[in-house]
C-alpha distance (Angstrom), angle and dihedral (degrees) to the residues before:
residue distance angle dihedral
M1 . . .
N2 3.79 . .
S3 3.81 127.0 .
N4 3.86 94.3 -103.7
T5 3.77 91.2 57.1
V6 3.79 91.1 49.1
R7 3.80 92.3 50.8
H8 3.83 90.9 48.0
E9 3.80 93.0 51.5
S10 3.80 89.8 45.3
A11 3.80 91.0 54.1
I12 3.79 91.0 50.4
Y13 3.79 90.0 49.0
D14 3.80 91.6 50.1
D15 3.81 90.3 50.3
E16 3.78 90.3 51.8
I17 3.78 89.9 49.4
D18 3.82 90.5 50.5
L19 3.81 93.2 49.5
K20 3.79 91.7 48.1
E21 3.77 90.2 48.5
L22 3.82 91.9 50.4
F23 3.79 91.1 49.5
N24 3.80 92.1 47.7
V25 3.81 92.0 49.8
L26 3.80 91.8 49.8
W27 3.79 92.4 45.1
K28 3.78 91.6 49.2
H29 3.81 90.6 55.9
K30 3.79 96.0 36.6
T31 3.81 92.7 123.1
L32 3.79 91.6 57.5
I33 3.80 91.9 45.6
I34 3.81 91.5 50.3
L35 3.80 91.9 48.2
V36 3.81 93.6 49.6
T37 3.80 92.2 44.5
S38 3.81 90.7 49.3
F39 3.79 90.1 49.6
F40 3.81 91.1 53.7
A41 3.81 90.6 45.1
L42 3.79 93.0 52.0
G43 3.79 90.6 44.2
S44 3.80 92.0 52.1
I45 3.81 90.5 48.2
F46 3.80 91.4 51.0
Y47 3.82 91.1 45.5
S48 3.81 94.4 48.8
L49 3.80 93.3 47.4
N50 3.80 90.4 54.5
L51 3.79 93.6 53.2
T52 3.80 116.0 104.0
N53 3.79 117.6 -115.5
H54 3.79 117.6 -115.3
Y55 3.80 125.9 -157.1
K56 3.78 128.3 -156.0
S57 3.79 126.4 -149.1
E58 3.80 117.5 -167.5
A59 3.78 138.1 -169.4
V60 3.80 133.1 -170.1
L61 3.80 115.8 -144.0
N62 3.78 139.4 -175.9
I63 3.79 131.0 -161.4
A64 3.82 112.7 -100.5
G65 3.79 127.7 -152.9
A66 3.80 100.0 41.3
S67 3.82 93.5 135.1
T68 3.78 92.5 52.6
T69 3.77 91.8 50.2
N70 3.80 92.5 48.9
S71 3.81 91.4 51.7
L72 3.80 89.5 58.4
S73 3.77 97.1 47.3
G74 3.79 93.3 97.8
L75 3.81 91.5 59.4
G76 3.78 95.6 59.1
G77 3.78 96.2 97.3
M78 3.79 94.7 49.1
A79 3.80 91.6 45.1
S80 3.78 91.7 54.3
M81 3.82 90.9 50.7
V82 3.79 91.6 60.1
G83 3.80 94.4 39.4
I84 3.82 98.9 -105.2
N85 3.81 126.2 135.4
L86 3.79 116.5 -143.6
P87 3.82 119.9 -149.6
V88 3.76 115.1 -67.4
S89 3.80 114.3 -102.6
S90 3.78 121.0 -94.1
E91 3.81 87.9 -111.2
N92 3.80 88.6 61.3
K93 3.80 97.3 39.5
D94 3.78 92.3 69.3
T95 3.80 91.9 52.4
L96 3.81 90.4 46.0
A97 3.82 92.4 50.7
I98 3.81 92.4 48.5
K99 3.80 92.7 48.7
I100 3.81 90.8 49.3
I101 3.80 92.4 52.4
Q102 3.81 90.6 48.7
S103 3.80 94.5 46.8
R104 3.78 128.9 106.8
A105 3.79 90.5 -135.2
F106 3.81 90.6 59.5
L107 3.81 91.8 50.4
K108 3.81 88.8 49.0
Y109 3.80 87.5 57.4
L110 3.82 94.9 43.7
I111 3.81 94.7 54.5
T112 3.81 89.4 60.0
F113 3.81 85.9 76.1
E114 3.79 115.9 91.3
H115 3.83 117.6 -85.1
I116 3.81 94.5 -5.5
L117 3.81 95.4 114.0
P118 3.85 95.1 44.3
S119 3.81 90.3 47.6
I120 3.79 90.3 52.9
M121 3.79 99.4 41.4
A122 3.82 108.4 24.0
A123 3.81 107.6 32.1
K124 3.81 110.5 129.1
S125 3.81 106.1 168.3
Y126 3.78 143.4 -15.1
N127 3.80 128.1 -120.1
H128 3.80 108.0 -144.8
Q129 3.80 93.0 -166.4
S130 3.78 97.6 52.9
K131 3.83 91.3 27.8
K132 3.78 90.0 -136.1
I133 3.77 134.3 130.5
L134 3.79 116.1 -115.5
F135 3.79 111.3 -145.1
D136 3.77 127.6 -146.6
P137 3.85 104.2 -100.3
E138 3.80 90.6 -150.0
I139 3.80 90.0 60.1
Y140 3.80 108.2 30.5
N141 3.82 135.4 16.0
K142 3.78 106.5 -151.1
D143 3.81 95.7 -171.9
D144 3.81 92.2 58.7
D145 3.81 94.3 28.8
K146 3.78 87.9 -128.6
W147 3.79 133.6 138.6
V148 3.80 109.1 -129.5
R149 3.80 102.6 172.5
K150 3.79 122.4 121.8
P151 3.79 104.4 -111.1
K152 3.76 124.1 -139.1
K153 3.77 124.0 -123.7
N154 3.83 114.0 -53.9
Q155 3.81 91.0 9.1
Q156 3.79 135.0 106.6
A157 3.79 128.8 -133.8
K158 3.80 87.0 -107.7
P159 3.81 109.8 62.7
S160 3.78 114.9 -117.8
Y161 3.79 122.1 -130.6
L162 3.81 87.5 -107.6
E163 3.80 91.1 57.9
A164 3.80 92.3 44.4
Y165 3.80 92.8 48.7
S166 3.81 96.7 84.4
T167 3.82 91.2 50.0
Y168 3.80 89.6 47.0
L169 3.82 91.2 55.2
Q170 3.81 90.0 49.8
Q171 3.80 91.3 54.1
V172 3.81 99.3 38.7
S173 3.79 120.6 59.7
I174 3.80 127.0 179.0
S175 3.80 132.1 179.7
Q176 3.80 138.9 163.4
E177 3.79 130.9 -142.4
K178 3.79 110.6 -125.2
V179 3.82 95.8 -146.7
T180 3.81 102.9 43.1
G181 3.81 98.7 23.7
F182 3.81 90.5 -134.3
I183 3.80 114.2 152.7
T184 3.80 120.2 -139.8
I185 3.79 116.7 -162.3
S186 3.79 127.0 178.2
V187 3.79 139.5 -178.7
E188 3.80 121.2 -154.7
H189 3.80 120.1 -163.0
I190 3.79 142.0 145.5
S191 3.81 87.7 -108.0
P192 3.83 114.4 65.0
I193 3.80 90.0 -161.5
F194 3.79 94.0 51.9
A195 3.81 90.1 46.8
K196 3.80 89.8 57.6
E197 3.80 96.3 40.8
F198 3.81 93.4 46.4
L199 3.80 90.4 50.5
D200 3.82 89.7 50.3
L201 3.80 88.9 51.2
I202 3.80 93.6 49.3
I203 3.81 92.9 51.6
S204 3.81 96.2 43.5
E205 3.80 94.8 45.4
T206 3.80 92.5 47.4
N207 3.79 88.7 54.6
E208 3.79 90.8 45.0
L209 3.79 92.9 49.5
L210 3.79 93.4 50.5
R211 3.81 91.6 43.3
N212 3.80 93.6 52.9
Q213 3.78 91.2 45.4
D214 3.81 92.5 53.5
L215 3.80 91.9 43.7
R216 3.79 91.7 53.9
E217 3.78 93.3 46.2
S218 3.80 94.1 45.3
T219 3.82 92.3 48.4
D220 3.80 91.2 52.0
A221 3.80 90.1 45.9
I222 3.80 93.6 50.9
E223 3.80 91.8 50.2
F224 3.78 90.5 50.2
L225 3.81 94.8 46.0
V226 3.80 93.8 47.8
S227 3.80 89.4 52.5
E228 3.81 90.2 50.8
I229 3.83 96.8 53.4
P230 3.85 96.1 77.2
K231 3.80 90.4 47.4
S232 3.78 94.2 58.5
S233 3.80 118.6 86.5
L234 3.80 96.3 -173.3
I235 3.79 117.0 89.0
S236 3.81 90.6 -150.7
M237 3.78 90.7 55.0
K238 3.81 91.7 49.4
D239 3.80 90.2 50.5
A240 3.80 90.6 50.3
I241 3.80 91.7 49.7
N242 3.81 90.1 48.9
Q243 3.80 89.1 53.4
L244 3.79 89.7 51.7
V245 3.80 90.0 50.5
L246 3.80 89.9 51.0
S247 3.80 90.4 49.9
K248 3.79 90.7 53.6
L249 3.80 91.4 47.2
E250 3.79 88.9 51.1
M251 3.80 89.2 52.2
Q252 3.80 90.8 51.5
M253 3.78 91.0 48.7
M254 3.80 92.2 53.1
A255 3.79 91.1 45.8
K256 3.80 92.9 52.6
I257 3.80 100.4 42.7
S258 3.80 100.2 43.1
S259 3.80 123.9 67.1
E260 3.82 88.9 -169.8
Y261 3.77 93.4 59.2
V262 3.82 99.1 161.4
L263 3.80 107.6 -9.2
K264 3.79 109.3 58.6
I265 3.79 113.5 -165.1
I266 3.81 115.4 -126.6
E267 3.79 96.6 166.5
P268 3.82 113.3 17.4
P269 3.81 125.8 -138.4
F270 3.80 115.0 -87.5
V271 3.79 139.2 -164.3
P272 3.82 103.4 -105.7
E273 3.78 117.5 -130.5
K274 3.81 98.2 -166.7
K275 3.77 127.7 54.0
S276 3.78 119.2 -109.1
Q277 3.79 93.9 -154.9
P278 2.97 160.1 59.1
K279 3.81 100.9 44.1
R280 3.79 94.9 -146.5
S281 3.80 97.1 178.9
L282 3.81 90.6 52.8
I283 3.81 91.3 48.5
V284 3.83 91.1 51.8
I285 3.83 93.0 47.1
L286 3.79 93.2 48.6
G287 3.82 91.8 44.5
T288 3.80 91.5 51.3
L289 3.80 93.1 47.7
L290 3.78 90.6 47.8
G291 3.80 90.3 51.7
G292 3.80 92.6 50.0
M293 3.79 92.7 47.9
F294 3.80 92.5 46.9
A295 3.80 93.3 49.1
S296 3.81 93.5 46.9
L297 3.78 92.9 47.5
W298 3.79 92.4 48.3
V299 3.82 91.8 50.4
L300 3.81 92.5 50.0
I301 3.79 94.5 46.0
R302 3.80 91.7 49.4
H303 3.82 91.1 48.0
Y304 3.79 95.6 51.8
V305 3.80 93.7 41.6
Q306 3.81 90.0 54.3
A307 3.83 90.2 45.3
V308 3.80 90.1 57.8
């Protein structure tokens, strides 16, 4: 047997000795490890039980009006010549709708609706029997509809839309599938009813905002085009302008007859029955594992420090 083989076997033997020593140390202090682990387990149970339940309402949407937009694509060149913008393509409408929902300006508009801002910024708990949100009395007095919190520097007692924006983004989530183009939007809140109603509001007001914008632009465009018809001496130009007028009238028709002007609901918002978070079982498991690891590590460190 050569010297390399001897050193290799010696290293293996030392490793075995070390593992046995670690096991013996842990076994010797097993009572302490169990006590510490149990303490962490009980603490994680108590912590998880005191967390407020959150509920998530979701909706699946598609972009409406693609056929109308495609029918107008051939008029784009003529529209640009006379300074008129035709409707954005359906490929751009989805991006526009998503950006609107994620914007600060949209939140500023949403909080003008009754109880939206308190529900976002001052909700403390939810009463399942009365189905009402209970607000934090140190932040908001519902009876007087008054904000009573002590504001920080450069802030008011009533939260601004800028302050509420970060909380809004935590509660509202939106994503789009690349292949199908379907948009999934969700609202998570301690009140399952508010989660559903707020999601309804977001969808309806996004449609309403885009509808009103297109109605204003199309009305201005029609007035301009009608005034340009007498000025044109070419019959072909008059025909082109007439087609542009018809396209704008078609846009107004679609805007007035359809409640789902841009965002078409595939799966509507719902009142969730099960909580989305917290994951109490996961919190307890992780807390227990953390306690066991902490206790074991502390026992080993103390053993080797004393050995030195």
